[in-house]
C-alpha positions in Angstrom: 113.3 82.4 131.5 114.8 81.3 128.2 111.8 82.6 126.3 112.0 86.0 128.1 115.7 86.3 127.3 115.1 85.5 123.7 112.3 88.1 123.6 114.6 90.7 125.1 117.3 89.8 122.5 114.7 90.1 119.7 113.7 93.5 120.9 117.3 94.6 121.3 118.3 93.4 117.8 115.2 94.7 116.0 114.7 98.2 117.5 114.9 99.8 114.0 112.3 97.4 112.6 109.9 98.0 115.6 110.4 101.8 115.2 109.6 101.6 111.5 106.5 99.5 112.3 105.4 102.0 114.9 105.9 104.9 112.5 103.9 103.1 109.8 101.1 102.4 112.3 101.1 106.0 113.5 101.0 107.3 110.0 98.1 104.9 109.1 96.2 106.0 112.2 96.8 109.7 111.3 95.6 109.3 107.8 92.6 107.4 109.0 91.7 110.2 111.4 92.1 112.8 108.6 89.8 110.7 106.3 87.2 110.4 109.1 87.4 114.2 109.8 86.9 115.0 106.1 83.9 112.6 106.0 82.4 114.2 109.1 82.8 117.7 107.6 81.2 116.5 104.3 78.4 114.9 106.3 77.6 117.9 108.4 77.8 120.3 105.4 75.7 118.3 103.0 73.3 116.4 105.3 69.7 117.7 105.2 67.5 116.2 107.9 64.4 116.9 105.8 65.7 114.9 102.9 67.4 112.2 104.9 70.1 112.0 102.1 73.6 113.3 102.3 74.6 113.9 98.7 71.2 114.8 97.4 70.5 117.6 99.8 69.5 121.1 98.7 73.1 122.3 99.0 74.4 119.6 96.7 71.5 119.9 94.3 72.3 123.6 93.7 75.3 122.4 91.8 73.5 119.8 89.7 72.0 120.7 86.3 68.2 121.0 86.4 
């Protein structure tokens, strides 16, 4: 019971710290999802199944010098 009471006191005294930690975690997850979305968009735009390469597909090679 003593451990539970200490835990409740810790939560009560550190609400701001826990809120900041949850905001940082949510921001990290959000940024990670945006990075994954951008990677997916790049993959689906540049991927050529005939080549099997992502960044050396025909769409990307059009921008490279001959």
